[in-house]
C-alpha positions as CSV (number, residue, x, y, z in Angstrom):
1,M,143.4,103.7,80.5
2,P,140.7,101.9,82.5
3,K,138.5,99.5,80.7
4,Q,134.9,100.6,80.2
5,T,132.2,98.2,81.4
6,D,129.2,97.3,79.2
7,S,126.2,99.3,80.3
8,T,124.0,96.2,79.8
9,D,125.5,94.7,82.9
10,D,123.6,97.2,85.0
11,A,120.3,96.7,83.2
12,P,117.6,94.7,85.1
13,D,116.5,91.4,83.7
14,E,112.9,90.7,82.7
15,G,111.9,89.5,86.2
16,E,113.2,92.7,87.9
17,G,111.6,94.9,85.3
18,A,108.2,93.4,85.8
19,E,108.6,93.9,89.6
20,T,109.4,97.6,89.0
21,E,106.3,98.1,86.9
22,T,104.2,96.8,89.8
23,D,106.0,99.0,92.3
24,E,105.4,102.1,90.1
25,E,101.6,101.6,90.3
26,I,101.7,102.4,94.0
27,P,102.8,106.0,94.9
28,I,105.2,105.0,97.6
29,A,108.0,107.4,96.7
30,D,105.9,110.4,97.8
31,G,104.8,108.8,101.1
32,T,101.1,108.6,100.1
33,A,100.8,104.8,100.3
34,D,99.3,103.4,103.4
35,G,101.9,102.0,105.7
36,D,99.7,100.5,108.4
37,A,96.2,99.4,109.0
38,L,93.9,98.8,112.0
39,I,92.3,95.4,111.8
40,T,90.1,93.2,114.1
41,C,91.4,89.8,114.9
42,P,88.9,87.2,113.7
43,Y,89.7,85.0,116.7
44,C,89.9,87.3,119.8
45,G,88.1,90.4,118.5
46,E,90.9,92.8,119.5
47,T,91.8,95.7,117.3
48,V,95.4,95.5,116.1
49,D,97.6,97.9,114.2
50,I,99.6,96.1,111.6
51,A,102.5,97.4,109.4
52,L,102.1,97.3,105.6
53,D,104.8,97.2,103.0
54,A,103.7,98.9,99.8
55,G,107.0,97.9,98.2
56,S,105.9,94.3,98.1
57,G,103.4,95.0,95.3
58,A,99.9,96.0,94.6
59,R,98.4,92.7,95.6
60,Q,99.8,90.8,98.6
61,Q,98.8,87.7,100.6
62,Y,100.7,86.5,103.6
63,V,100.3,84.9,107.1
64,E,100.7,87.0,110.3
65,D,100.1,86.1,113.9
66,C,97.8,88.2,116.2
67,E,100.0,90.0,118.7
68,V,97.3,89.5,121.3
69,C,96.2,85.9,121.0
70,C,99.0,84.6,118.8
71,K,96.7,82.8,116.3
72,P,97.5,83.0,112.6
73,W,95.6,85.1,110.1
74,L,95.6,85.2,106.4
75,V,96.2,88.8,105.5
76,T,95.2,90.1,102.0
77,V,96.2,93.6,100.9
78,H,95.2,95.4,97.7
79,Y,96.7,98.8,97.0
80,G,94.8,101.2,94.7
81,H,96.5,103.7,92.4
82,D,96.0,106.4,95.1
83,G,98.1,104.4,97.6
84,H,95.1,103.4,99.7
85,A,95.3,99.9,101.0
86,E,92.3,97.6,101.4
87,V,93.2,95.0,104.1
88,Q,91.3,91.9,105.0
89,V,92.2,89.3,107.6
90,S,90.6,85.9,108.0
91,P,91.4,82.9,110.1
92,L,94.1,80.7,108.7
93,N,92.7,77.3,107.8
94,E,94.8,74.9,109.8
């Protein structure tokens, strides 16, 4: 007879559980979370469409380069409970 495995082996640890709670705040499963945003580059003034990743949490901050002038931005994203993303870009302090 095959040996049964302990069901606790499949349970997430505390770090993973906290991450899941954050993900649940954003309605990504039903496709209502914003997946992109139009922003204006703070350097060259061009309008650029950037991809967003709601699965990375309700509050995000990362560096991304402008696809037009290649200068780096600091991107800040805040998702609301309705899945709407508020996105800000600012010049990266070099």
